[in-house]
C-alpha positions in Angstrom: 13.4 -32.5 -11.7 17.0 -34.1 -12.8 20.8 -32.7 -12.1 23.0 -33.0 -14.8 26.5 -34.5 -14.0 28.3 -32.5 -15.5 29.2 -32.0 -19.4 29.2 -35.0 -21.4 31.2 -33.9 -24.4 31.7 -30.6 -26.3 32.9 -31.5 -30.2 34.3 -28.3 -32.2 34.6 -28.7 -35.5 37.9 -27.0 -37.5 38.8 -25.5 -40.6 43.1 -25.9 -40.0 42.5 -29.9 -39.4 46.2 -30.2 -39.0 47.2 -27.8 -37.0 44.4 -28.1 -34.8 44.9 -31.3 -34.2 48.5 -30.1 -33.2 47.4 -27.7 -31.2 44.2 -29.7 -29.1 47.0 -33.0 -29.1 49.2 -30.9 -26.7 46.6 -29.1 -24.9 43.9 -31.5 -23.5 46.4 -34.3 -22.5 48.2 -31.1 -20.2 44.8 -30.4 -19.0 44.3 -33.8 -17.5 42.5 -35.5 -20.6 43.0 -38.2 -21.6 43.2 -39.4 -25.7 40.7 -42.4 -26.0 40.7 -41.8 -29.7 42.9 -39.9 -32.5 41.7 -40.4 -36.4 41.8 -39.0 -39.7 38.8 -36.8 -39.3 38.1 -36.7 -35.4 40.4 -36.9 -32.2 38.7 -37.3 -28.9 40.4 -36.5 -24.8 37.9 -37.5 -22.5 38.4 -36.8 -18.2 37.5 -34.1 -15.6 33.3 -35.6 -16.0 33.7 -34.2 -20.1 35.3 -35.2 -23.2 36.3 -32.6 -26.2 36.1 -33.9 -29.7 37.8 -32.0 -32.8 36.4 -33.1 -35.7 37.5 -31.8 -39.4 35.2 -29.9 -41.4 33.4 -30.2 -44.4 35.9 -29.6 -47.5 34.1 -26.5 -49.1 34.3 -24.6 -45.1 38.6 -25.5 -44.7 40.3 -22.6 -43.8 37.3 -20.3 -42.6 37.8 -18.8 -38.9 35.5 -18.7 -36.0 33.4 -16.3 -35.6 32.3 -15.9 -31.8 29.0 -13.7 -32.1 28.0 -15.7 -35.2 25.0 -18.1 -33.9 26.3 -21.1 -32.4 28.9 -21.6 -30.2 30.4 -18.2 -28.6 33.2 -19.9 -26.4 33.9 -22.6 -24.5 34.9 -22.2 -20.5 36.8 -24.9 -18.7 36.6 -25.1 -14.9 40.8 -25.4 -13.1 41.2 -26.1 -9.5 43.3 -23.5 -9.1 44.4 -19.9 -9.9 47.5 -21.5 -10.5 46.2 -24.0 -12.6 44.9 -21.4 -14.7 48.5 -19.7 -14.8 49.8 -22.8 -15.9 47.3 -23.5 -18.5 47.8 -20.1 -20.1 51.7 -20.7 -19.9 50.8 -24.0 -22.0 49.0 -22.1 -24.7 51.8 -19.8 -24.8 54.0 -22.6 -25.2 52.2 -24.3 -28.6 51.2 -21.1 -30.4 47.7 -20.4 -29.1 46.9 -16.9 -29.1 45.9 -15.2 -25.1 43.1 -12.4 -26.1 42.8 -11.8 -22.2 44.3 -12.6 -19.1 45.1 -14.1 -16.9 43.4 -11.6 -14.3 40.8 -11.3 -12.2 37.3 -10.8 -13.4 33.9 -9.7 -11.6 31.7 -12.6 -12.7 31.9 -14.2 -9.7 33.7 -13.5 -6.4 37.1 -14.9 -6.8 36.6 -15.5 -10.6 40.3 -15.8 -12.0 40.7 -16.5 -15.7 42.2 -17.0 -19.0 40.6 -16.5 -22.5 42.6 -17.5 -25.6 41.9 -18.3 -29.5 42.9 -22.3 -30.9 44.6 -22.2 -34.9 40.9 -21.7 -36.0 40.3 -18.3 -33.6 37.9 -20.5 -31.2 37.8 -18.9 -28.2 37.9 -20.9 -25.4 38.8 -19.5 -21.5 40.1 -21.6 -18.6 38.8 -20.4 -15.1 38.6 -20.7 -11.0 36.2 -19.8 -8.8 36.7 -20.6 -5.3 33.2 -22.5 -3.5 30.1 -22.1 -4.9 30.8 -19.3 -6.8 27.5 -17.6 -8.7 25.6 -20.1 -6.4 26.8 -19.0 -3.3 23.7 -18.1 -2.1 20.5 -20.3 -4.0 17.8 -17.4 -2.3 20.0 -14.3 -3.3 22.3 -15.5 -6.6 25.0 -13.2 -7.7 24.4 -12.4 -11.8 27.4 -11.5 -13.6 26.3 -8.2 -14.4 22.9 -5.9 -13.6 23.0 -4.1 -16.6 20.8 -5.6 -18.7 22.3 -4.1 -21.9 25.8 -6.1 -20.8 27.9 -7.0 -23.7 30.0 -10.0 -23.0 32.2 -9.0 -25.9 34.6 -6.5 -24.8 
């Protein structure tokens, strides 16, 4: 067995390149990621033991909207270091025109779970959360579960 050291990177393909480039160009540095590449078709920021790339889609998909329950990505969640950081990130998303779907608010996914969910210009769903301590790994012998309902639907 190995233990991964975080998530190396996520690349999001966007249909509204200029809008997404401006949105992420403001948001990612605010979240502590440093821009390391900015080209005609690709924007890449690194920090917090991960990286996020924004890539222009193929021409035939321009202006297409993200569909959360289609096969593929459901949403991307970034971990904040405090509840105050979650609130500050939500304020930034509002300031740059992002759509906040819910929160910031407390949730029941883990003890102390605090989060907000938002959409980028293409409707790609992202979340910023804070979970104190070890979250769901609080007890290795008896881990917490996000729901005891076998038909749990995370798309309320």
